[in-house]
N, C-alpha and C positions, 0 to 999 in steps of 0.2 A: 455502054461502059469500055468495052476493049478498047473503041476508037479512042475515047477521050484518056485510059492510061496510057496509049501507046503515043499518042500527042504530048504528054507530059513528060514520059519517059524520053522523047526527042528533045524537048526543049532543055530539061534537066540537061541532057548529055551533051548539048551545042551552046553551051555558056559565051558569053561573050565577053565576062569578065577579065579583067587582067590579070595577068599573071605577078604573084607576089614578090614585092620588090624589098629585099631587105636590105634597108639603108641605116638603121640604127648602130647606135655605139655595141662594141662587142661586149659580153658581159658573159663571166662566169660564177657557178656558185658549187659548193661543195655541198655532200648531205652522206646519207646511207641508202640501202636496200639491194637487196640480191637480183630481185623482180623487174624493180621500178625505183627511179629516183626518189628521195625521201628528204625535204629540207630540214637541218640542222639549224637552229640558232645556236649564238654563241652562248658556250653553259648547258647544252642541252645535253642530255644522256647519247653516249652513242655503243651501241648494244656490241656486246664481245662474248663473239659463241666459241664454246668448246665443241670440235668437228667429232666425227664418230671414227676418224682415224687416229687420234689423239693428237692432231694440232688445235691449235687456237687461233681465231681470226676476227678480224671484224671486215666488213663489206661498205667498201667506199661508193659514191657514185657522184658523176659531175650532168650540172646542168648546163648548158651553154647556149648563146644567143650569139647570131649574128660571127659566129666563127665556121672555117671550111674544113668540111670534112676530107682525110680523117685527122685523126687529136691523137695526140703523146700526152699521157696523163703521169706525173709521177708525184706521188705523196709519202712522207716519212712519217712516225706515228713517234711522238717523246711523251714518256711517261714522267711527268713533272714533278710524280712525288718520288721516283726511284732517282730522277735526276738520270734517265736512260734512254736513248733510243731502243726501241722494243720492236720494229717493224716499219719497211717499207715497199712497195709498191712500183714498177715503171710495167707501163701498156703504152705499145707504139701501135699505131696503125687501127685505132679503133674506130668503128663510124657510130655517129650519133645516132640513136631512134628519134625520128621525129615526133615531135610535141605540138606543134603547129607557131604559127606569128615569129616563124625564123628561128623557132629554138628546137632544140634535143638534148637528148640525155644518153649518159652511158651509165649502166648499173651494174653491178656483182663485180667491184674491182676488189677483188679478195688477199689483205693481204696477212702473212700470217704473222703471227705474236712471239718473240721470247722474252724472256725477262733473266737476268741475274740470277743463278741458282749456286750456292755455294757449295751443294751437295753433288752436284756432275761434276765429273773429274775427265770428262773431255778437253779438246783445246780449244773450245768456245767460252765454256764457262757459263752458257745459256742453258736452259731449262725449256723445252717443248712439251706443249699439251696439257692441257687441265688448270691454265691459269686464270681462265676467265671468273671466277670466284676470289683468287687471288688480286685481281686488277680491280674489283667491284670498287668502287668511288672513287677511285684515284684519278689526279687532274690530268686530262690526255693535251698535247698540241700536236696537232696534223699541218703540217705544211704542204701546201699544194701547189703544182705547178703544172700550167695547161699551155700547149704550143697546138698550134691549129695547122694544116696544109701550106699557106703561103708563109709562115714562121712567126705570125703573132704570137707573142708571147703572155699571158696572164699568171700570177701568183696569189698567194693567198695564205694568211695563216688563220688557222679556227681552234679555239680553247671548247674541250668537252670534258664531262665526266663517263668515264667507264661506266657499263652498267652491266652486271654477270647477266646475258642472255641464257643461259644454260647450255643444254646439251642438243646439239643438232644434229638430227636425224637425217639421212641422204640429202635428198636436193632441198635448200632451203626456200621456203615459201616467204621470207621476211620481205617484207615491201610490196604484198601482191595483195 
């Protein structure tokens, strides 16, 4: 029995299979998730979290196929209900976690959110933290730009509905 297992292990490790060739068209998709990419379709709910330190945020995630690492990802969040930009995130040099078939993902792109707050007297005029319930049900537009290591740029605009995901304690397990 040991001889057969040894031969099987040798055969599996010495495969003559050709190396994967990634010659398909480049493609990206935007979604959400802290630990892994979760695809969101147009009009789906985008979870908004109130964090333990008083900030409110959402997790963006990108799935990319046939793009060269590392990626630069920028996305902005517009609250269509308020008519205001409420968040932005820029991430440079993030490597894709492979998912197979010449594709990979980057999850956990956190965007801190703020909304206009008439009661705030600082220079910004914006309130931070505890706003997930306020944003619940608001129409959101996310504009996403992805640039790969070769300079190839891809952009997309997605529309979602804000969803109060509640209070987040510690590290988020959303998307696991």
